[in-house]
C-alpha positions as CSV (number, residue, x, y, z in Angstrom):
1,M,-26.9,-12.8,10.6
2,K,-25.1,-9.9,12.5
3,Y,-21.8,-8.4,11.4
4,A,-19.5,-6.2,13.0
5,T,-17.0,-3.5,11.2
6,L,-13.6,-5.2,10.6
7,G,-11.3,-2.7,12.6
8,N,-11.3,0.9,10.9
9,T,-11.5,-0.7,7.7
10,G,-15.6,0.1,7.2
11,L,-15.9,-3.2,5.7
12,L,-18.7,-5.6,7.5
13,V,-18.1,-8.8,8.5
14,S,-20.8,-11.5,9.5
15,K,-20.3,-12.1,13.9
16,L,-19.9,-15.6,12.8
17,C,-16.7,-16.9,11.0
18,F,-16.7,-20.7,9.3
19,G,-13.9,-21.9,9.7
20,T,-11.8,-24.3,6.7
21,M,-9.7,-27.5,8.9
22,T,-11.7,-30.2,8.3
23,F,-11.7,-29.5,4.5
24,G,-9.0,-31.8,3.2
25,D,-7.7,-35.3,2.5
26,G,-6.4,-36.4,5.6
27,R,-2.9,-35.4,5.7
28,G,-0.7,-33.1,7.9
29,L,-1.1,-32.2,11.7
30,F,-5.2,-32.3,10.9
31,K,-5.7,-35.9,9.5
32,G,-7.8,-37.0,12.3
33,I,-10.6,-34.1,11.4
34,S,-10.1,-33.4,7.9
35,S,-12.2,-35.6,5.5
36,V,-14.3,-33.3,3.6
37,G,-13.8,-33.2,-0.2
38,Q,-14.7,-30.8,-2.7
39,A,-18.4,-32.0,-2.9
40,G,-19.6,-31.4,0.6
41,A,-17.0,-28.4,1.1
42,D,-19.0,-27.0,-1.8
43,E,-22.4,-27.8,-0.1
44,L,-21.1,-25.7,3.2
45,V,-19.8,-23.2,1.8
46,K,-23.2,-22.4,-0.2
47,T,-25.1,-22.8,3.1
48,S,-22.7,-20.3,4.5
49,I,-23.1,-18.0,1.9
50,D,-26.7,-18.3,1.6
51,G,-27.2,-17.6,5.6
52,G,-24.8,-14.4,5.5
53,I,-21.7,-15.6,6.5
54,N,-19.1,-13.6,4.8
55,F,-16.1,-14.6,7.1
56,F,-13.8,-17.6,6.2
57,D,-11.0,-19.1,8.1
58,T,-7.8,-21.0,6.5
59,A,-4.3,-21.1,7.2
60,D,-1.6,-23.0,5.2
61,N,-1.3,-25.3,8.5
62,Y,-4.9,-27.0,7.6
63,T,-4.3,-30.3,6.2
64,E,-0.9,-28.5,4.4
65,G,-2.5,-25.9,2.0
66,E,-5.4,-28.2,0.7
67,S,-8.1,-26.4,2.8
68,E,-7.3,-23.3,1.3
69,R,-7.1,-25.2,-2.3
70,I,-10.9,-26.4,-1.8
71,L,-12.5,-23.1,-0.3
72,G,-10.8,-21.3,-3.3
73,Q,-12.6,-24.3,-5.9
74,S,-15.6,-23.5,-3.9
75,L,-15.7,-20.0,-4.4
76,R,-14.7,-20.8,-8.3
77,N,-17.9,-23.5,-8.4
78,L,-20.7,-21.4,-6.8
79,N,-19.5,-18.6,-10.0
80,I,-18.4,-16.3,-7.2
81,A,-16.7,-13.4,-9.4
82,R,-13.2,-12.0,-7.9
83,L,-14.4,-8.4,-7.6
84,S,-17.8,-9.8,-5.1
85,R,-15.7,-12.2,-3.2
86,I,-14.1,-8.2,-1.2
87,G,-16.9,-9.0,1.0
88,L,-15.5,-12.0,1.6
89,V,-13.1,-11.8,4.5
90,L,-10.4,-14.6,4.5
91,T,-8.2,-14.6,7.1
92,L,-4.7,-15.6,5.4
93,S,-1.5,-16.5,6.7
94,R,1.3,-14.2,6.7
95,S,3.1,-16.2,3.5
96,Q,-0.5,-15.4,0.9
97,S,-1.6,-11.7,-0.4
98,V,-5.1,-11.4,-1.5
99,A,-5.2,-11.2,-5.4
């Protein structure tokens, strides 16, 4: 995997970003493409991390926030502790904060 520095933060992020708009149950604006449930998301997130991806895109309008919940649950299911998530860069909507 190739990495780039995120602005002037010193944080290295993968040049490939994994988008999560397909995670969900088909509700809202993305109903035509959001059909990946929790088990499928867990497998995709694990494969991405194993491949070196540490940059995940999500937004609160993807299936009305369901994709964010599923991604968070995948990280918990894969036993990725909060402290080790520092290396995972999540692009967040303005209404959210990283805590």
